[in-house]
N, C-alpha and C positions, 0 to 999 in steps of 0.2 A: 085189277081187271080193266080191260080196255075195250070199249065199243066203238064202232065206226059205221059210216054210211054204206060200206060194202057188205054189210050183213054178216060179219063174223066177229067173234069175241076172242081176245087174248087174255089168258089168266095163268097164274102160277100153278104148277102141278104140285099137289100135296098128298094125294091118296094113292093107294096101291093100284086102283083102277086107272088113274091118270098115268102112272108110270108104265103099266102094262100096255096102255095105248101107244106110248112112245116106242116100246119094244116092237109092237106089231107093225108100226109104220116103217121102222128100219128095214124089216124084211120085205115089205111091199116096194119101197123106193129103191133100195140098193140091190135087192135080190140076193142077199147073202145066203149061201148054202151052209157055211161054217158057223155054228152057233157061237163060237168063241170070238167072232168078229162083231157081234151085236153087243151094244152096251146093255147090260142086264138090269133088271128092275132094282135089285139091291143097290147097285152103284148109283143109279139115278136118284134113288131115295136118299142115300147117304150124302151125295153131293148137294142136294137141295137143303138138307138139314144143316150142312156145314158151310153155308154162305155161297154155295153155287147158285146158278140161275137155270131153272128148268121151267120153260113157258110153253104152253100149248095153245093152238088156235083152233077154234070150234066154229062150225057152221051148224047152227041148231045144236043137236046133241052129238054130232059127228066130229071127231077129231080129224082135222085135215093137215095138221103140221105141228112141228115143235122146234124149239131151239134149246140147246143144252150146253152149258159151260161150267167148268169147275174152277175153284179159286186156287191161286198160287202166288209165289214170289219169284220173279225172274229178273236177275241183274238189278236187284234192289227196288224193283217196282211191284206194286200190287196189281196182279194180272188176273183177269178172267180168261181162261183158255176155252174158247168156244169150239167144242169138239164136233158138234153136229147141228146143221140146219136142214130141216126136212119139210118138204111140202108135197102133198100128193100130186102126181103128174097132171091130173085133170084140173088142178087148181093153181098150177104154175103160170107164170106170166100174168098174174093178176095183182101184183104189188103185195101179196101176203108175206113173201119172204122179207121184203123191205120193212114192213110193219113189225114183223117178229124181231128183226135185228134192232130196230129203233127201241122196241120195248126192252130188249136185252141191254142195250146201251143205257137207257134211262135207269133201269134197276141197278146196273153196275155203278153208275155215277152216284146214285143214292147210297150205295153201300161203301163208297169211298175208294173205288178202284181207279187206277190211273190209265189203264190201257186194256183193250180186248185184243186177243190174238187168236189166229186159227190158220190152218193150212188149206190150200186149194190147188187144183191142178192148173199149172201155168198155160196149158194148151186148150183149156175150155174158155172160149172167148166170152161166153155169156157170164161166167163167174168172174172173169177178170174185169169186165165192164161194171158189173154190180159192185165188186169190192173196191176197185181203185177209182172208178168214176162216180158212181152213185153214192156210195157210203163215204168216200174220201180217205180210204186207207192208203198206205204205201206198203211196198214189200222190199225188204233189204236182206232177207235170208232165203237161201235156196237149199232145200234138203233133198239129197239123192236117195231114191227108193226108200223113203222113210217108213212106209208100212209094209214093205216087202210085197209078195204076191198075195192078192186077196181073191175071194170067190165071187166078187161082184162082177157082173157082166160089163159094167161100166169101166172096169180097170184092166180087163184081160188083154194080154198081148203087149203090155207096156210097163216098164218100171214105174212105181208110184213116186215119181219126183214131184215135189211140192214147193210152192212159194209159201212163206209165212206172212200172212197179212197182219199189219200192225195198225190198230185203230185207236189213236190216243184219245183221251177224255180231258179236255175237248179236242176235236180235230184241229190240226195245226196248218194244214196246207191250203193253198189257193189253187183251184183247178183252172188251167188255161185252155183256151180253145185254139184250134188250128184250122185255117180256112182253105188250105190247099193240101193235096195229097203229099205225103212225105216222099222225098227223092234223095238221090245220092248228093253229098256224102253222109247225110244224117240217116238215111235209110240203109241199114247195115245188113239186111237179109236180101239175098237174090232168090227170087221165087219164079216158078213157071206154072201156068195153069194149063192142064191138059185138055184134050177134046171132051173128056168126061166132066169138065167143069171143076175138077178137084185141084187143089193147090199143092205143088211139090216144092220142097226146099232144095235149092241147088247148092248154095254156099252162103257164107257169112263173112263179114269184115270184122276182125277181132282187134284191130289196132286203131280204131277211130277215136277222136277226142273232142267231138262237138259237144256243146252244152246240153243239147237234147239229142237223143238217138231214138230211132224207131225200128221196132222188130215186128215184122209181119207174121201173123199166125193164121191158120185156117179158120174160117167162120164157123165150121161145124166139124169138130174133131171126131166125134162119134161116127158121123157119116163117113168120113174119110177112112177111119180105122176099119169099119165094116167092109168097105169096098177094096181098100188097099192096105192090108195090115203091115206089110213091110215098109210102106211109105209112112205109116203112123209111127212106127218105131224109129225111122230115120228122123222124123220131126222131133221126137223126144230127145234123141242123142245130140242132134245139132243144136237145138235150143238149150239143152243142158250146157253145152260148151259156151254158147253165147252168154247166158245169164251168169254162170259162175265166173267167166272171164271178166265181165264188166262190173259185177258186184265187187269183185276183188280190187278193181281199180277205183272204187269209191262211188259208183253209180247206184241209184235205187230205181226200182220200178215205181214210177211216180204217178202215172195216169194211164188211161187206155182210150184209144180212139177207134170208134166204130164208124167207118165211112159209108153211110147209107147211100150217098149220092152216086157212087159208082155202081156199075152193073157187071157182075154181081157185087154185093157189098164187100168191103175189105176191112180187116181188123188189125190194129197195130198197138203194141206196147209203146209207151213213152218212157224212156230211161232218162233220168236227170242226174247230173254230176253234182 
């Protein structure tokens, strides 16, 4: 159990009522119409019983989020595969997600696990910043349309391409800072901002060899997809080409740069060889 001055409590899920709360939150947050896309109560219970991590966060008696991972062995390492991190929309941007992940990390370390892994959408800048910058993960695997088409409104209109975030226990990397906006030749994406303020991808350089490379992505992909669905799909396919090309050459997604000083703000992946 974990208390904190922000007036919420994190504790392990152990009862049927706890697990049902996790099921209910999935429907609220992702808006799944297909019941087969929801992690069901029995699977959450069995995972927790067999060395998985299922933690809920409560504000008073109300469950406002949870994190769920299941145990496994991958390439000889003991892995917690973190399948879901969920926080109610009205409680997001309040550090609750970070506290849940740290509680998951601490429990995984106590259980003797070597790494935590999960997937995330490479075009969601907030998730990229959270995973690569705040938590200290890297991403060195890119999965094409890993979940197929889902019924979630967040996923419609685009293949479910995902990075696999790798979070070693303990974290191994040192995060570096950049004091100027990326530019050629290290900036490998050519983008254009329209009169509507939305960022289009024009082209990308696929034969660059700098120690660090920068890939610009939209600051708000959901907003772009809602207004320009065809452009959202173009972003998916062009960045798929970029990431698969450079990962094959030995680069990793090392960090993420959110440049708040510019107007509007700009977001960049940092690839490291």
